DONU-863487 format. One record per residue: residue in three letters; y, z, x of N, C-alpha, C in turn. Coordinates in steps of 0.02 Angstrom, whole numbers, padded with zeros to 5 digits, always signed. Layout:
! residues N
AlaYZXYZXYZX ...
//
This chain:
! residues 183
Unk+06983+05903+04080+06929+05877+04039+06959+05835+03983 Unk+06926+05780+03967+06949+05735+03915+06906+05746+03853 Unk+06939+05758+03798+06905+05770+03734+06881+05704+03705 Unk+06823+05706+03673+06799+05647+03637+06807+05657+03562 Unk+06846+05706+03543+06856+05721+03472+06894+05664+03438 Unk+06881+05659+03374+06919+05612+03332+06978+05651+03304 Unk+07038+05622+03308+07097+05653+03279+07111+05618+03213 Unk+07122+05659+03162+07136+05631+03095+07182+05677+03058 Unk+07213+05652+03004+07254+05696+02962+07210+05751+02931 Unk+07237+05809+02925+07200+05864+02894+07192+05850+02819 Unk+07142+05881+02790+07131+05877+02718+07128+05948+02690 Unk+07132+05953+02625+07126+06019+02593+07060+06052+02610 Unk+07007+06012+02619+06941+06039+02635+06939+06072+02704 Unk+06986+06055+02748+06988+06083+02816+07020+06152+02818 Unk+07054+06172+02765+07097+06231+02769+07060+06297+02779 Unk+07000+06302+02755+06964+06365+02766+06951+06374+02841 Unk+06931+06321+02876+06919+06325+02948+06985+06334+02985 Unk+07037+06297+02966+07103+06304+02997+07128+06376+02991 Unk+07119+06406+02933+07140+06475+02921+07102+06522+02967 Unk+07038+06510+02976+06997+06551+03022+07019+06544+03094 Unk+07033+06482+03115+07056+06471+03184+07121+06508+03196 Unk+07169+06499+03152+07234+06531+03161+07227+06607+03156 Unk+07187+06631+03110+07177+06703+03103+07150+06734+03167 Unk+07104+06699+03199+07077+06723+03263+07134+06732+03314 Unk+07178+06682+03320+07232+06685+03369+07283+06740+03350 Unk+07294+06750+03286+07339+06804+03265+07310+06872+03285 Unk+07245+06881+03273+07213+06946+03285+07202+06961+03360 Unk+07192+06910+03400+07169+06922+03469+07217+06899+03524 Unk+07268+06860+03507+07309+06832+03560+07383+06839+03549 Unk+07420+06813+03597+07493+06817+03594+07525+06748+03591 Unk+07486+06697+03575+07515+06630+03568+07555+06625+03502 Unk+07540+06669+03456+07580+06675+03395+07604+06747+03390 Unk+07663+06757+03365+07690+06824+03358+07677+06853+03288 Unk+07639+06817+03247+07620+06847+03182+07574+06906+03197 Unk+07579+06957+03155+07540+07018+03166+07480+07023+03119 Unk+07484+06990+03062+07429+06990+03013+07410+06918+02998 Unk+07346+06902+02999+07326+06834+02982+07345+06815+02911 Unk+07374+06756+02902+07391+06735+02834+07329+06719+02794 Unk+07334+06725+02729+07279+06710+02684+07269+06634+02679 Unk+07212+06616+02651+07199+06545+02638+07254+06516+02594 Unk+07274+06551+02542+07327+06526+02498+07392+06515+02536 Unk+07409+06560+02581+07469+06552+02621+07464+06491+02667 Unk+07406+06481+02697+07397+06422+02740+07398+06357+02699 Unk+07373+06359+02639+07378+06301+02594+07452+06285+02582 Unk+07492+06336+02568+07563+06327+02556+07600+06302+02618 Unk+07583+06328+02676+07615+06306+02738+07600+06233+02752 Unk+07537+06214+02744+07518+06144+02756+07555+06099+02706 Unk+07557+06119+02644+07590+06077+02593+07664+06069+02608 Unk+07696+06122+02631+07768+06118+02648+07779+06067+02704 Unk+07733+06064+02752+07738+06015+02806+07728+05945+02779 Unk+07676+05936+02739+07661+05870+02711+07717+05847+02664 Unk+07747+05893+02627+07802+05876+02582+07861+05845+02620 Unk+07868+05864+02684+07922+05836+02725+07898+05774+02763 Unk+07839+05751+02745+07808+05691+02775+07798+05699+02850 Unk+07781+05759+02871+07767+05774+02941+07692+05779+02952 Unk+07668+05767+03012+07597+05767+03025+07566+05836+03030 Unk+07505+05842+03005+07463+05901+03010+07393+05874+03025 Unk+07373+05878+03088+07313+05844+03113+07257+05893+03129 Unk+07196+05868+03130+07139+05907+03155+07102+05866+03207 Unk+07069+05901+03252+07022+05871+03299+06953+05886+03271 Unk+06913+05833+03264+06847+05839+03233+06794+05814+03281 Unk+06739+05851+03288+06684+05830+03331+06645+05774+03297 Unk+06599+05744+03334+06558+05690+03306+06514+05713+03249 Unk+06500+05778+03246+06459+05804+03190+06501+05834+03134 Unk+06568+05822+03136+06612+05843+03081+06640+05912+03087 Unk+06629+05946+03142+06656+06014+03152+06729+06011+03172 Unk+06770+06053+03141+06841+06057+03158+06848+06098+03222 Unk+06878+06067+03274+06885+06098+03340+06953+06131+03349 Unk+07002+06108+03311+07069+06134+03316+07115+06095+03272 Unk+07178+06115+03271+07227+06080+03230+07296+06082+03263 Unk+07339+06037+03241+07407+06034+03267+07452+06008+03212 Unk+07514+06031+03213+07563+06009+03163+07633+06016+03192 Unk+07680+05986+03158+07750+05999+03173+07784+06022+03109 Unk+07835+06061+03119+07875+06084+03063+07949+06077+03083 Unk+07994+06077+03035+08064+06071+03052+08084+06125+03103 Unk+08123+06104+03153+08144+06152+03204+08190+06205+03174 Unk+08237+06185+03134+08282+06230+03099+08296+06200+03030 Unk+08317+06241+02982+08326+06215+02914+08390+06174+02902 Unk+08439+06180+02945+08503+06145+02932+08494+06069+02942 Unk+08527+06029+02901+08517+05956+02902+08530+05923+02970 Unk+08575+05949+03009+08589+05918+03074+08528+05918+03120 Unk+08481+05963+03108+08420+05967+03149+08364+05921+03124 Unk+08376+05879+03075+08322+05843+03041+08282+05796+03085 Unk+08306+05779+03144+08269+05735+03190+08231+05775+03243 Unk+08231+05842+03238+08197+05885+03286+08145+05927+03251 Unk+08087+05935+03284+08032+05973+03256+08004+06021+03308 Unk+07968+06071+03283+07932+06118+03326+07858+06107+03317 Unk+07821+06104+03371+07749+06092+03366+07709+06157+03371 Unk+07649+06153+03341+07601+06208+03344+07532+06177+03356 Unk+07494+06208+03401+07426+06185+03416+07382+06247+03422 Unk+07326+06247+03386+07278+06302+03391+07208+06273+03394 Unk+07169+06297+03441+07101+06273+03453+07052+06328+03436 Unk+06996+06308+03405+06942+06356+03391+06922+06389+03457 Unk+06912+06455+03457+06898+06490+03520+06836+06465+03557 Unk+06787+06438+03521+06727+06412+03554+06739+06346+03591 Unk+06798+06315+03579+06810+06249+03607+06873+06246+03650 Unk+06897+06304+03672+06955+06305+03716+06939+06274+03784 Unk+06989+06244+03815+06981+06217+03882+06941+06153+03887 Unk+06932+06119+03831+06892+06057+03831+06934+05995+03819 Unk+07000+06001+03821+07045+05944+03813+07066+05928+03743 Unk+07044+05968+03695+07062+05954+03625+07136+05964+03611 Unk+07166+06015+03642+07238+06026+03633+07279+05968+03660 Unk+07259+05943+03718+07294+05886+03748+07290+05825+03702 Unk+07231+05813+03675+07221+05755+03630+07261+05764+03566 Unk+07260+05823+03537+07300+05836+03477+07374+05827+03490 Unk+07399+05853+03547+07470+05847+03562+07490+05775+03572 Unk+07449+05737+03606+07463+05665+03616+07468+05629+03549 Unk+07422+05643+03504+07423+05611+03438+07484+05633+03398 Unk+07501+05697+03404+07560+05724+03369+07623+05688+03393 Unk+07629+05680+03458+07687+05645+03487+07692+05574+03460 Unk+07637+05539+03459+07636+05470+03434+07659+05467+03361 Unk+07633+05512+03321+07652+05513+03250+07726+05529+03241 Unk+07752+05575+03281+07822+05593+03276+07867+05534+03297 Unk+07846+05497+03347+07883+05438+03367+07885+05386+03311 Unk+07828+05376+03279+07825+05328+03224+07869+05349+03166 Unk+07879+05414+03157+07922+05439+03104+07996+05434+03120 Unk+08012+05417+03182+08081+05412+03202+08113+05478+03222 Unk+08072+05527+03239+08099+05591+03261+08122+05585+03333 Unk+08168+05629+03355+08197+05624+03422+08171+05675+03471 Unk+08162+05737+03449+08145+05791+03495+08089+05834+03467 Unk+08044+05855+03512+07993+05905+03493+08006+05966+03537 Unk+08008+06023+03504+08019+06087+03538+07953+06126+03535 Unk+07932+06151+03592+07875+06197+03595+07903+06267+03607 Unk+07887+06312+03562+07905+06383+03570+07840+06418+03585 Unk+07827+06428+03649+07763+06454+03672+07766+06530+03676 Unk+07723+06561+03635+07720+06634+03635+07689+06659+03699 Unk+07722+06705+03732+07699+06740+03791+07706+06696+03854 Unk+07749+06717+03898+07761+06680+03960+07699+06679+04005 Unk+07648+06718+03989+07585+06716+04026+07537+06663+03999 Unk+07557+06627+03948+07514+06576+03917+07518+06511+03958 Unk+07490+06514+04018+07495+06458+04065+07459+06396+04040 Unk+07404+06404+04005+07367+06346+03981+07409+06304+03933 Unk+07444+06337+03887+07487+06300+03841+07545+06267+03877 Unk+07574+06302+03923+07630+06273+03961+07606+06212+04001 Unk+07547+06216+04029+07519+06160+04068+07506+06099+04023 Unk+07476+06111+03965+07462+06055+03918+07528+06021+03898 Unk+07579+06061+03883+07643+06032+03863+07676+05995+03922 Unk+07673+06024+03980+07702+05991+04039+07668+05924+04052 Unk+07602+05922+04046+07565+05859+04056+07582+05807+04004 Unk+07607+05828+03946+07626+05782+03893+07700+05764+03897 Unk+07734+05784+03950+07803+05764+03960+07855+05814+03937 Unk+07835+05873+03918+07883+05925+03898+07913+05956+03960 Unk+07977+05971+03956+08012+06004+04011+08029+06075+03991 Unk+08025+06122+04038+08045+06191+04022+08121+06193+04013 Unk+08143+06226+03960+08215+06230+03948+08240+06302+03945 Unk+08194+06350+03946+08217+06419+03947+08164+06469+03928 Unk+08179+06531+03941+08135+06587+03924+08177+06638+03886 Unk+08153+06658+03829+08184+06713+03792+08144+06775+03809 Unk+08174+06820+03844+08139+06878+03871+08133+06934+03819 Unk+08073+06963+03816+08060+07024+03777+08082+07018+03704 Unk+08069+06961+03672+08091+06950+03603+08038+06967+03551 Unk+07976+06978+03573+07924+06995+03525+07884+07056+03548 Unk+07863+07096+03500+07822+07155+03515+07756+07147+03479 Unk+07703+07140+03518+07636+07131+03490+07586+07167+03536 Unk+07538+07200+03507+07489+07238+03545+07523+07288+03592 Unk+07577+07319+03568+07615+07369+03605+07642+07343+03671 Unk+07658+07278+03672+07684+07247+03734+07742+07201+03715 Unk+07796+07205+03753+07853+07160+03744+07835+07093+03774 Unk+07848+07040+03735+07829+06972+03754+07888+06925+03755 Unk+07884+06877+03800+07933+06824+03804+07911+06764+03762 Unk+07956+06719+03749+07938+06652+03725+07967+06603+03775 Unk+07928+06551+03789+07949+06497+03833+07966+06437+03790 Unk+08024+06409+03802+08046+06350+03765+08036+06288+03809 Unk+08003+06238+03780+07994+06174+03814+08014+06120+03765 Unk+08036+06064+03791+08062+06011+03748+08041+05943+03775 Unk+08027+05897+03727+08010+05828+03746+08050+05781+03702 Unk+08085+05735+03735+08119+05682+03699+08069+05628+03682 Unk+08079+05596+03625+08033+05544+03602+08064+05475+03610 Unk+08021+05426+03623+08042+05356+03623+08038+05336+03550 Unk+08095+05330+03518+08095+05324+03446+08151+05279+03421 Unk+08141+05253+03362+08192+05212+03331+08251+05253+03308 Unk+08246+05319+03310+08302+05362+03289+08362+05354+03335 Unk+08353+05322+03393+08411+05310+03436+08460+05264+03402 Unk+08437+05226+03352+08480+05182+03314+08486+05206+03242 Unk+08488+05270+03232+08487+05298+03164+08551+05280+03126 Unk+08543+05279+03062+08600+05271+03017+08611+05340+02985 Unk+08673+05357+02968+08685+05423+02939+08644+05438+02877 Unk+08617+05387+02845+08577+05398+02785+08503+05410+02801 Unk+08483+05401+02865+08413+05413+02884+08397+05487+02875 Unk+08338+05500+02848+08317+05570+02838+08242+05576+02849 Unk+08219+05577+02912+08147+05582+02924+08113+05642+02892 Unk+08148+05697+02884+08117+05757+02856+08139+05770+02784 Unk+08151+05718+02747+08174+05728+02678+08116+05745+02633 
//
């Protein structure tokens, strides 16, 4: 299914809905290994940390202004050598799952990362049974690179994480040592 949602940068006004979407996934699913939903203040801080690094934090919005889901990237690892690699996150409102919004968000996220000169996007997919997420990433050009077995315990069940990676068509192939996309 192809989403007709508008993708745009998130705003502070979106954070209450974003917090609710993420909280739902924390409480009910295994796509995130968090055990307690973060507060609105925590989500405000997380978004700001991403924006401070000049990284994208996007929302999918319906024609009537309803937030359908969100996506962002964050630094893959804190050490400077990783500064051209990011990890993506996508969460869709439970009422709008399976309607193509995740695919649209991921496509927009990839485009923004390419424009920023980033090289690699890593997907760390919670739960090897999360076939929908793996399929969306595969359709966007991500390749499976490994499975970390039994690394998370949630809902009294040991869970895997699936690692997928996508290289970007980016100007970072001609980077200068002074380039710092995530500064």
